[in-house]
N, C-alpha and C positions, 0 to 999 in steps of 0.2 A: 453390349461393351462392358465389362468387368470395372466398377466405382473404383475411383483412384481410393479412396478415403477406406475404406472396406479391404481394399486387395492388400495381400504384404505390401510393405514401404521397405523397397530394398536398393535406394538408389544409396548416395554417402551418407555415412549415419546412420541409413534409417532415417531418413528426413521426412517430414512429413512430402509429399506428392505435388507440393507448390505450382510449378512447372503445366502441370496438366490438370490443376485444381479448378471447377468451374462451382460457380454458388449453387446451380441449377443439382451440383451433386450432394448436397448437403442433406436434404430432405429422403431422399433416395436410402443416403447412409445410416441416417438417426434410425428409421423405418428397421433397416436389415440389424442394426446392431442392440433396439430393442430387442426385436423378437430373437434374437439370439441371446442375448442375460437374460430373461426370461424363461427361455427353456432352459437357461444353466442353471438358473434360482431355482427355477421346478423341481427340477434332478436332484440336487440336493436336498428340500425341502422330503420330495416322495421318497426317498432312496431307501429301501429297506435294513440298512443294514444296519448295526449301533452307531451313532454317532460319534464318528473320529475327529482328534483336532485337523486332521489331513483332509477326510471327505467330507469335514465341516466347517470350518474358518479357512482353511487355506483354499478350498473350492471356492467358496464367497470371495476370497480376495482375490481369485482367478475368472471370476463367470462375468465381470465386465469388461475384461480387456478389450473388444473391439469398442465399448461403446466408450471406453476412457478415452481411445484415441481421438474420434471422430470428435468428441465435446471436446477437448483438448484442443484442437483445430478451429472447431467452431469457434467457440467464445473468446479465446484468443483473437481472432480475425475480429470480432462483434465490437473490439472494447480498441482495439488498434486500426482498423480499418474498416469500419461499417459501411454498408451500402444500405438499399432502401430493400432491397431481397433476404439482406442477411439479418434486418431487421423485424422485418415481416415473421421470416421462420421463427426470429429470438421468440416474437410473443406468441409464437403456436407453439413453441415446446414448451413454455414455460410452463403451462400446468399440466402435458403431458410427462415430462419430466419428473416434475412435483410429484404426479400421481405414481409412477414408475418408482421413484425411492417409498414411498409409503406400503405400496403391495411389497415390498423387501422385508422393511422394517417393521412390518403389520401381520406377516406371514406367520399365522398359530404353528404350523408344523415345523417352520426356518426355526422360529424363536425356540418351539421347545429342543431343538438340537440344540443351542448357544445356550441354554440352561442349563440343562443336563449334564454338560463340558462344565460350566462354569462351578455348578455345586459339585462338581468331580474335580474340581481345580489340583487343589491338593495330593490328589494320588498320580495323577497324571505324567508327574516328570518331567513337566516343560520347561527349557529352557528359559533363563528372564525375559528375554526377545517375544516369544512364543504367548509366554502369560500372559504379560504387557499384553502382547494385539487381544487375547481373548479378552482382558478385561474390558478395552475398549470397545471389543467387537457387543459385547452383551453391555455395556452401558451406551452405546448407540442405540440400539433397539430399543430400552427403556426408555430413554428421554426423546424417542419419538413416538413414542405412543403406545411397545409392544402389548403392553399389561393392560392396556383398554379395553373395553369388552362395550358391545352394543353399538348405543346413539353417541357414548362416548368417544368412541373408538371411528366412525361414519363424522362422529365434527371434526377431528382432530386431520383425516384426511382432507376433508374440504376447507378448513384452515390452511393447509401446507399448501393448498393448491391455488386459496387467492391470494395468502403473501408471495408467492411466483408470480405471477400476473402482475399484480402492485409492484411490486420492486422493481420487471422487468421495464412499465410502463413511465416509475420513477425514474430509472437511467437513462429511458430515450428519449423522454421529456429535457431533461437536463443538458444532454449530446443536443438535442435541437434549440435552446433558445441559445446553448456559447456556437451553435455554429454561426446562426441567423443573425447574429447582430456584430454587427460593423460600423465604425465611426469614421468616416473619412475628416481625412484632415489637411486644411489648405496650406501653402507654405505659408504663410505668418502664423500658422499652427506650430509649428516647426520650432519655434522660438524656445531656445537653452535647452533642446534635446542632443545630446552628444552623438555622434556620428553613428555610432552600433545600435542607440534607439530610431534612428532615422531610417537607418537601410531595411531595420527589421519593420518597420511600419512600411518600407516599400514591398519589400517581400509579402507582407501579408497584403498588400492590396493587389498584387500582383497574381497570388494567387487563388483569391476572388475575381479573379477577372476586371476588376477594376481599375481607373487609372490612380495616377500619383500616391496618398501613404493610407493609411487609415490603421487604428487601433482596434483591436479583437480583443476577448474575453480570454486567451493565452495570458497563463501567469505570467510566464517570462516576457511578452510585451507589456502586459498592461501595470504588471507592476513597476517596471522602469518606468514610463510614462508616468506614474503618480509619483516617481523620486523625482523626476525632472522636470515636468512642465511647468512656469509658470505662470500660466492660464487656467486661474481656479474655477473657473465656468468651465474649464476641457474635463478640468481632475473632477470635477464631483459627476458630472457626465459619465464619464467612464467609470467611476466608484460605485453610483450608485445601478450602473447596468450588471457590474460584476457580482454586486452584493443580492440584486434581484433574478439572478437566473434561479427557475423554478418558482415564480413567485408573480408574472406578467400577465394573468388572467386566460384564459380561455384555453384550448385545447392541453398545453405544456403546462399547466399549472400547476404542482408539486402536491399544496399545501391540505386539501383535500384526501389525496392518497396518503399522506402523512399521516394523518389522524384516523384513518382505517388500520393499516399498518401496525398502529403501537394499540389498536383495539385488540387487534386480530392476536398479537401477542402475549397480550393480559392474558388474553380467553386461554391460547395455548398449554403458558403457565401453569393459569389456574385445574384444566382440563388433568394435567401430568402431577397437580395439590403441593404446587409452590403459590406462594403468596402475590409473587410479581413475578416482571417478568425477568428483571435484574437478578432476583434470588435464583432463576432456573438459570438464567446463563454464566452467574458469575460460580457455579458450583464448582465448574469443573475448570475453574482460572485459578492460576497463584493467588489471586486477591481473595476469593472464597464469597465474599460477603460486600455487599452495598456499604455497608458500613467501611469496611478498609478500604475501598476504594476513595469515597468522603475523605476519609483521613489523609490521606497520602496526597489529592488535590486541595487542600485548604491548606494542609501543613505549606504547601507552593504558593499555593494564591493570596497570600497574605502578603508576607515578603514583596511579590511580583507587585501586586496592586501598588504597594508603598512606593515601589522604583518606581513603577506607569504612571504616578500622580504626580512626582517629581520631574519626571520627564517634560510630563503633560504643560508643568507650570514651565520649564523654559524654552518649547515649543510655542508656546504661544505667548512668551515675552518676542521672542521670535519674528512673530505673522506680525502683530502688535509694532515693532519695528518698521517693520514695509509697510504700514499702514491700513492694516486691516484692524479695524479694532470692532472684531468678531470673536463667539466660541471656536477655538481648534475645532475642527470637524475631521470626522474617519479621513477625508479624501485628502485633511491637510499634512498628518500625519509622517505619512514617506517622504511627502516633500522639505517641511522642516529639517527630520530626521537625519532626509540623507546631507542636507547643508550645516549640520550640524556635526555630522560624523566627518566632512570635509574641513571644516573649523579648526575642530578638537583634535582630530586623527592627521590630520590630512592625507585622506583614504577617499576615493570615488571610485565609483566605477568605470566610469570614462579611462581613467589612467590605468584600474587595475584587469579589465578584462582582457587589453592585451595579450596578458600573461598565463590565462587560463583559456585557453585555446583546445578546443571541442578534443580534438586527439591526442591533444598532449596531458588533458586531464583521464582519456581513458587508457590511456602508456602509464600515467600513475597510478591507478588503480589497481592495470593487472603487476606491475613492479612492484606493486605491496604485496598482491596476492604470490607472485614467485619467491618474492623475500623471506616472509613469510610460513609460506605452504608447500614451496619446489613446485609451483604450479608454473607450465609452458603455454604460452597461447600463438596458434598459427592463424593467421587470417585464411578464411575460404571462399572460393567462388564458385557458389551454389547456388541454384535457387532457392530465392522466397518470396514470403509474399508484400513485398512493399518495394520499391526502388531505395527508395530510405535506411533500407532491414541491411546489418551488416554478420557477420557470422565469422566467429573462431573457433577452432577445434581446442581443448582446452586438455592439456594432457602432463603427465607428473612421471619423470624418469621411464620418457617411450610407450606407459601405457594412454590411451584412450580413456580420459574422466568422461568429458560433455561436450555438447553442442549449445556455444554462446552464441545467443542473440544480441544485437543491442540496434533498435528503434528510437531515436533520438529528437527526431523535430516535430513541433506542433505541425497540424493540418487538420480542416473541418473534419475529416471522419475520424479523426481520434477521438477517443473522449479525455476529459484535460485531468490533470494529475500527473502523478508517475507511482510506478508499481512495476512489481517483479511476479512471471508466472510462470509455465512450464506448458511446451508442447508434449513433454514425455518427462515421468518421473522417475527418479532412479527405483530400482528392485532386484532382487537375488531370485525368486519365490518363480521357477518353472525357466529361470535360466537370467542370466546378468542381464540386466537392460539398464543402461546410462542415459541420464536427463540431456532434455533440450531442453535449454531455461534460455528468457529473455526477459531483457530491461529494456522496458517504454517511456518513454519522458516527454516531455512536452515542450522544449527549448526553443527559440525563436532563432526562425529559420534564417540563415544567408541571404544576403543577394548575390546575383547570381556570381560562380567565380573565388567569391569572398571564403577567408575560413572563417568559422562559426566560433563564437569567442561566448564564453559563456561570465554567470556574476559568481561571487563567491557564493551564494545561495545554491547557483545551479551545478557547480561544479561539489557542494556537499549532498547535495542531490545523488547525483551521478554515484560517489562515493554510496552512499545508503544503499541506495537499490543494486549496486553489485554486492554489497555485504547478502543484503539476503538471496543474490544468486550464488556465491560462495555457500550458502546453506543446505543449496538445492546441489552444486554440482560436487561437494564434497559429501555428500549424505552414502551413506555405507551400513545399509539395514537391508532384514531382507524382504519385508515388508512392506508394500509402497505405502499402505495404509498411513504407517507413520515415520515417510522416508521425509528426506529435507523439511520444509516449512511446516509439518502436519506436527505442529507442538500446540500447546497454549495461547492464545489469541494475545495473553500480556505477556510473554516467550519469544514469540516470532519475530519483534523488533529489536531485539537485543542485536543479532548478530548484523542487523542492519546498520543502527544507530552506534554500535562499536565501533564499526570497520569507519563512520565517519571520522574518528581522532586521526585519523590515519594521513586525512589533508591538512592536518596542523602538524602535522610533525616538519621541522624547518629543514630537515635535509632534501625530503621530498618534495617540498617546495624547490627548496635552491637546484632541485636535477630535471625538475620537470616544468615549471613553472618559467617558461623562456618566450620573450618576447616576440610574437607571430611573425613577424618584419625585422627585426634585426638577429635574431634565435640568443638576443644577450638575456641572461638569467634575472631573474626578481632582483635589483636592489636589494641590498641588505637593510638600510633600512628603512627601506618601504615593505617587506617584510616583516620589521619592527614592529610599524605600527599598524599593519595589518593584525601583527598577533594581538596586541595591545586593547585593539579595536574590535577584540571576538567578541566579545560580550556585549558590544554597544548594540542598543537598543534591546537589551535581556528580557527587559519588564514588557516591553510593548509584544511580543513574540510568545511570553510566558501568560500574559492575561488573553492573549484572544485565542490560544489554544486551551488554557484552562477552562475557560469559559465555555467552550464550547462542551467540553469534557463532563463537567457540571449540568448543561445542559441535557444532555442525552443521560445522566447518570438518573435525573430529575423526572425524564419521561417514562422511564424504565423500574422505578425504584415504589413507584405506587400505582395506582390507580392511573388508567389512561387517563390523557387529558381529551377534553371534546378539542379545545381550540387548542392545536398545537402549539400557534404564534403566541396566542395569552398565556401560556404554559413557560414561553421561551420567556413571555418578557418580565414575567413574574419571578423567576429563577435569575437573573441578569441583575432583578431591580434587588433580590431578595441579599446580593452577593456583593451589591456594591458596584457594578461593572461603571467603568470609568466612562462619560458621555463620549469620548475621542476614539474611541474605538470599538470596532464591529466583536465580534463573532469572527471566529475562523471560520466556521460553515454554518451559517446560519442556516434552520429547519427543510425551507424549499431544496438546497442545493447541496444536504449533509449525505454526502454519495456512501458516504464511511458508513451509515446509520439506516439506511432507508433503500441503496439499492441491493440489499442482500441483507442477512442477518451477520456478516464478519464480523463487524466491529457494534454491533447495536445492543449497547450499555457494554460499551467496549472501549470508544474511545479514547479514556484512561491511561490503557494501553503500552500508548507510546510512553509514559510519565514511568509506568509502572517498571519498563523494561530500560528508560532513563537510570533510575536507580540502581540498577545493574550496571547497565555499559559504563557509566561510571565510573563505577569501583572498580570494574575489568580491567580497565585502562590503566587504574592506578596501579596495575598487576605488573602489566609490560614497566611502567614508571618505576617500583619498584624493585625490578628487577635491573634498572640503567641502562633499561634499551628496549627501543620500542619494537626492534625485531628479534628480540629476543628465542633462542630455538624452542626452549623449554616452554617456555609460557603459552606459544603459538603451538607445540605439540599439543598441549591440554586441553587449550583453547580447540582445537581440533576435535579431539578425542571425546569430549566430555561433548561440544554443544556443535559445532558444524557438523562432523560425521555422524553422530547420535538420533539425528531427528526427534521423535517423540518416542525412545526408545522406553524412559522412563522418567518418573513426574521432575516437571521443571526444575521443584527445589532440589532435587538430587540431583541433576546435569549440573546445575549451576555451583553448587556445594563441592561436585567431584571436582571442577574444574578451580572452584578460589579456595575451598577448606569451609567458606561462612556463606550465611545471608548475608545481604548487605544495610545499611541503614540510608536514610536519605541525606546524611550530610554530602556524602561527593557530590552528589548532581547539585544540591545546592551551591557548593563551592565551584564547582562546573558553571552553572550559569551565573555566576558572578551576584548571589542573592544570598550567600551564607552572611551572619552577621558578621564582623570585623572585631 
């Protein structure tokens, strides 16, 4: 029988063949796709004709078309709907895929063809986009070790394969810890919990085949439990389990894996002539150097820490008023902060969530995209990979642009967090290909028949991930290697974080935030109080994030530590981490940094991008209209449609006319000096 993964995808919008796909199809599909890709690469390298852009660079772009399709399906499913069979294959594939990548980038004949073109680039008469792709192709080869020889070359291959294995183990260990932990709740333990938390706790227990109620390590359940439960001992138990993911001993402990990953990254950088992995990694980012990253982070750290310390004093006093004469602990912060928000701003999640139904917030995200970019969204009835997933066709003026898939609820088979990915990316080379984009979230599942309600943080996450999706869906470049989100890591969060701003536009809330039972709009006084509280607890949020970014930088800036946990503790002591706040991501569950190289030495990227997103939204404010057509057109032209076709600085400057300073960020977070 023909393998549905490698056969042409001919159904609606050429979607992956989810209806006929079986786990047993993946291994033979990868085997066939790898063989096809190897043959295509060999044909390019061994071509007797002189290298041209078409027979070398363009041919390379198309050489892994089937492999990209197969991998796009498999790795999306491993993250969003894992099975034991898929995890086993992921472990088997990790070294094989890394070895294939090394075969390509370390092929001497292939690199010689690329180098010949690059040396003659000024005489080739290439378009700006093609010249950019040539530069990036050559850079990719060099940074992967194409210029290494002998033992160094062999060692680089081994290092890359081992890193692939370790990052896969790290990811699977973390998923296992998150999947396996469950804290049952007795009826008495429900004291103080709003109805929506009780409903989520009931749904979580049912999903795990348990009676009654329980708490899992899904952020959308454990955070509201920590916010509302007056039972301090239960809060401590839940928080410590959340904080201990990847550090519970036994087969799923990630601490030794993190140490080995850091050592291998340092070795990889030194093989290429860099003093540290941070120097290697940041060379291609907007920040360029570790010093520039640290300068930004410390510029924000000092006012954030001061704000958090002041807040800690207020929360400690509230706790003492309850008769708890102890130090404020991390499992106390969210509980007393929520009570303080209700006291100072008359805002609480229980009264707010009925106005933030999931479907309404999806509609709000779509509506903003329609008003800004003229997009239309049509629900699709097509087979998908899980019953939770939903799909829409995205079009403009009758022209198909993309298929968008939303997968919103937490489940044991899904890794934690929220992300945007693509089953297929946009390109024009070889014929127009439009993307299939997916947003994956972990919102608490409602009880049977009840509408899904979001917290304000959940709604912001939905807008954030949809900003990434727009970057993919509006992409309009020739080459897949620079399409969509294929940009510098500290630029990629600009579209996502910028899109969050539209959630706070009053007319968006007035139009879409309607009570799930009555249909009435959010009362104006509640909206005013919500906007007044937008920077509430910003000291806490900024401290937990920046601490994680500084630890990540410290891990990669110098020699790799023998004991990452000791190095983490030393860095937190150096910066004066408040005792009642923990890092957002402690080392054993810091998936951004250890589940692959994506955000390694780069977790700062969210803040680097925030400098731009705060300034970028001010462009709309200066125009006097959050939906100003001219500003939206510039944003699409220079950012959302451009992919990585130019350096990030050039793209942002094209949109805004200049690069921003940190002042807009500090104002946005309420950390600027008054």
